[in-house]
N, C-alpha and C positions, 0 to 999 in steps of 0.2 A: 411234581411240585408239592410243597408243603403249604397247607391252607390254615390260615389263622382267622378265627372269628373275632371281629372287632365291633364293639358296641359303643354308642354314645348314649349312656343310660338316660332315659327320659321318663318322667313320671306320667302315667296315663291318666286321662280324665279331663274335665273341663277346667282349664287353668284359670279362667276368670272367675268362675263360680267358686272354686276351691282355693282361691288365692289367700295366703301364700301356699301354693300346692306343695312346695318343697318341704314344708313343715307339717303336712297333713299325714298322719301316721297311716291311716287306711290306704291312701293313695300310694304312699311310699312302699308299703307292704306289697301292693299289687305289682309295683315295678320290680321289687326284689324277686317275687315269684316268677314273673315273666323271664327275667334274666336267668334265674336258676334253671328253669325248664329248658331254655335254649342251650345253656352250657352243657347240661347233662345229655341232651340229645346230640350236641356237637361231639361230645366225647364218644358216644356210641357210634357216630357216623365216621369216626376216624380223623377228626380235625387234629392238626398238630398243636395248635395253641389257641388261647383265648386272652383277650386284653381289653381294658377300658382305660380311659384317661382319668387323671386326678384333677378334681376341681372342688372348690369350696364356696359356700355362701350363696349358691344359686337357688334362692327361694322360689324363683319363677318356674323351676321344674325341669330345666335342661341341664345336661352334664352334671348329674347329681351324685357322683361317686366320690365322696370326700375321703374315704378310707379304703382304697382298692385292696391293700394287702389283707385287711380283715375279711373282705368279700372273698378273695381268693382262698383264704384259709378254710372258710366254710365249704366252698365249692370243691376244694382239693379232697376234702374228706368224703365227698359224695361221688367223685369221679375216679377213673382208674389210670388213664394214660395222658390225657390232655395236659399240655404245659400251660403255665400262666405267665403272660408277658405283659406287664403293665405298659399301656400305650397312652400315657407314659407317667412315670413319677417325675416330680418337678423339684430338683434339689435346691434351686435358687431361692425357693420360698421357705426353706427350712434349714436345719443343720445337716450337712452331708453325712456326718457320722451316724445320725439317726437313720438316714436312708440306707446306709451300709448295713447297719444292724438289722433293720427290718428284712431286707432281702436275704441276708445270710441266715437269719433265724428261720425264714420260710424254707430255704434250701436245706437246712438241717432237718426240719420237720417233714418235708416232702422231697427227699433227695433227687436232684436232677430235674425237678419239675418247674423250675422258674428260669426265665430269661428276663432281662431288665432293659427297658427302654427309658432313657433319661431325656426329658424334654426341657427346653429352655423356658417355656411358659409365656403366655400372651395376655392373660386376664389381669388387668391392673387392680380391679376391685379386691380380689382375694390375695394376689401376690404381694402387693404393697402392704396390705394389712397383716399378712402372715410374716413377712420379712421385716416389717416396721421400717421400711425404706421406700423412697420414691425412685423412679427411673430404674426399675428392676425387671421390666418386661421386655420380651423380644418384640420386634416390629419391623418396619421398613429398614433394609440395610443402610447403614450410614447414620441413622438417627442416634441421638444421644442415649436414649434408653436401650436401643438394640446393642450398641457398642458396649455399654456398661454391663448389660445382661450377659453378653458373651464372655466378657472378662471374668465375671463372677462364676459363671457356669464352668468355664475351663478350669479354674482353681478347684471348684467343688468336685468335679469329676475326678481330677487328680487325687484329691483327698479320699474319695470313695474307693478308688482302685488301690491306694496305699493301705487303707483300712482292711481291705480284703486280702492283700498279699503279704503284708509285713506283720510279724509278731508284735512289733512296736515301732513307732515312727514319730518324727516331728515334721512340722511344715510351717514355713514362715512366708505366708502369702500377703498380698495387699488386702484381701477381703476375709481371710481366715487364718488363724494361728492354732497350731496343735503342738503341745498343749496351749492353753491360754492362761497367762501370757506366755509367749514363745520362750521367754527366758527361763521359765520353769515355775512350778507351784511349790512353794517352800513349806518346810515343816510338815510333811505328810505323815500322819499318825501311823499309817500301816507300812512305813518304809521298810522295816526289817523283813516282814513277811513277804512283801512284794519283791524285794531283792532275792529272797530265798526261793520263792515258788513262781514268780512272775517272769516276764520276758527280760532278757538281758538288756541293760541300758535304760530301763524304764525309770529307775530311781538312782540318783547320784549318791555318792558317799555322804553328802551333807543333808540327806533326806529330802532332796528336791526332786519333784516329778519332772523328768526331762523328756520323756516320750509317752505315748499313749498306745495301748493295745486294745483293739476292738474285739469283743466277744459276742457271739461266736465267729470263728472263721467260716466262710462258706463251705458247704459240702463239695460243690463243684470246684475243680482246680484248674487254673488259678482263681477263677471266679465265674459266675454265670455269664453266658453269652450276652453281650451288650448290643443294644439297638439305638439308633438315632432317627427321629422323625425329621424329614426334610420338607420344608414348605416353600420358602422364597429365596433364602440366601445360599448360593452354591458353596460357600465356605463350609457349611455344615456337611455337605456331601463329601467334600475333600477330606475333612477331618475324619469322617466315618471310615472312608476307604483307607486312610493312612493308619488308623488305629485298629483295624480289623473288626469293626462293628458291622452289624447288619443294618441296612439302610431302608427306612420306610419312605416311599415317594408317593405323594398325592398328585402332583402335577401329571396330567395324563396326555398332554399334547404329544402325538406320536413322534414328531421330529425332536422335540425337547427330551422326551423319554429316551430316545436313542442316544442323544448327546450325553445324558446323565449316565447311561450304562457305560459308554465309552470312557467318560471322565473318571468314573469309579474304578474301572479296570486299569486305566493308565496311571492313576494316582497310587493304587495298590502296588503296581509293578515298580513304581518309582521308589518305593521303600522296601523292595525285595519280596513282596507278597505275590505269589502266582495265583491269580484269581481268574476263573473263566468268565466270559462275558455273560453277565446276568447273575453270577454267583453272589450270594449274600445280599441280594437286592429283593425288596418286597414292595411292589406297587400296592397302593391302597385303592380299592375299587368297590363301588356298589355293583352287585350282580343280581339282576331281577329277571325272572322268567315268567312266562304265561303261555297259554295255549295259542296266543297270537301276539304280535308286536303291540297292538293297541291295548290288550289286557295288561301286558307287562309295563307299558308306558304309564298307564293309569295308576298302577301301584307305585311307580317311580315318582309320580307327581304327588300323590297323597302321602307318601312316606318321606324319603330324603328331600324331595323337592320342596315340600311344605316346611320341613324343619329348617333347612338352610335359608329359605325365603324369609321365614319368620325371625330367625335368630342369627345364624352364623354369618350371613352376608354382611350384617352390621359391623362385624369385626374385621372386614377386609379379606375374608377367605376366598371370595370369588376372583380376586386378582390373579390367582393361579390360572384362571381360564379366560383371561382377557384376550381379545383378538384385535388385530390392527384396525378393523373397522369400528371398534367401540369408541364412543365419544370420550376423549381424554378428560373432559370435565366431569364425567361420571366416575368419580374416584372417592372412595374405593368402589369397585365395580358392583353395581346393584341392578337387580332384575325386577321387573314390574309385575311378575306373577310367578307362582310355583311352576307353571307350565313352561314359561320361558327359561327359567333356571334349569329345569330338568332337561329341556331340549338342548341347551348348551352342553350339559354334561354328556348327553348321549352323543352329540356331534363330536365332542372332543374325547370320547372313549373313556370317560370316568365312570359312567353308568354303562355296564355291559347289559344290554336289554334286548329281549325278544323271546323266541321259542327256545327250548333247551338246545336244539341242534344249532341254531344261530348263535346262541351264547357260547356254546362249546367252541365254535370257530373263532369267536372273539377272544376267548381265553387262550386258545392256541396261538393266535396272532400276537397277543400280549407276551406269551411265554417266549416267543422267538425275538422279542424286541421289535415287533412290527416288521419282521422279514429280514433282519440283519444277522441271523444265525445265532442269536443269543439263546441261552437256556436259563430263563429267570427262575430262581430257586424257590421263591415263596410268593404267595398272594394273600393279602389281607382282605378278607371279605367283610366289608363294612355294612352293618345293618343300622343305618341312621334312623330308619323308620320305626324302630321299637319305641312304643309309647304313643306314636301317632296312628299307626295301623293297629287293627285288632290283633290280639296275641295269636289267634288261630292263623292269621295271614302271615305273620312273621315266622311262625313255626313251619307252616307249609312251604314258605319260601326257602327256609333253611334245609328242609328235607329234599325238596325238588332240586335246588341248586347243587346240593351235595351228591345226591343219587343219580341225577340225570346229566350233570355237567362235570363236577369236580372228580367224580369217580373215574372218568376217562384219563385223568392226569395223575392220580395218586400212585 
């Protein structure tokens, strides 16, 4: 298996006392130092990749990586082998050509050390503000915003891939035109030099810009490996399988996970791609070890349990772990304590928790698709507790999980 360290960067410290902690420079520097130390150690331990999510304006101190590519650039200069996999960039909130340029530039600076996950985005506060549009966030399948978000996202990803693969191209979509306007940009002053040295077809004989070429092209050909995060809508998984993307799957219910593996393989086969069961699939899991189950569960409660209880469950994330016996009126699914939330995650195998030998058995069970003969190719080791737990605890977890569990599968 290939192991990816996944962070949800959180600023450490007393959030109430230091509010707005996201704008507190001393606290932010502590967060950057914690993240850097963990990534450098992950590189030494043989992790395949590292990734964080893109989020903006979170002055409360959760999910505070507004410029992931800048962070990766610094970390790439300090590490040797680890790849950087934005988990994820959100093209709907910006211009997809800018996203294409960022990733291609990093790929040229650090050849072959980037893979790119492109998320649809769920946070209205920053997505609407950045995009200057309403109804641009993903959400419950069938909702107006979710439908519109997917429509924009599909066009933007098409544009990103064209920008990476074509020396010059045009695109006439509902939500984006390349160039703008699509009919052309007239009276371009550099027409003669562009016709002479640029890409064929960029400039018409009447000095009109007819196509756009993005510089640089990516080092990786045809472009870096693409990833898609899958949360609620199965259409995302189907799209990923059809397009040859790697699939990030957070839902951990064993029977559903088995269904996802089989649907991914079946969809890929339907478009002529021969994919083994579990290939190109990356479950996202918290992995927590201790000298006893109780010790590990205590870390689970104080780390990811607390973070998701305080913050993420408010956005509907726990719907992934709803059970038939849960009250339908409790929507989105909310838990009344970090302990209850962490217990649900342990029961549904999102938190792999216990002694190293117990957790190794859980990882092996996951690798096989819970006994259906799969060979899951990747595992994203989520450390949501960074910032809530003391840095020495998160570092010790990284080392123990890597050396006492993951080493058996590398």
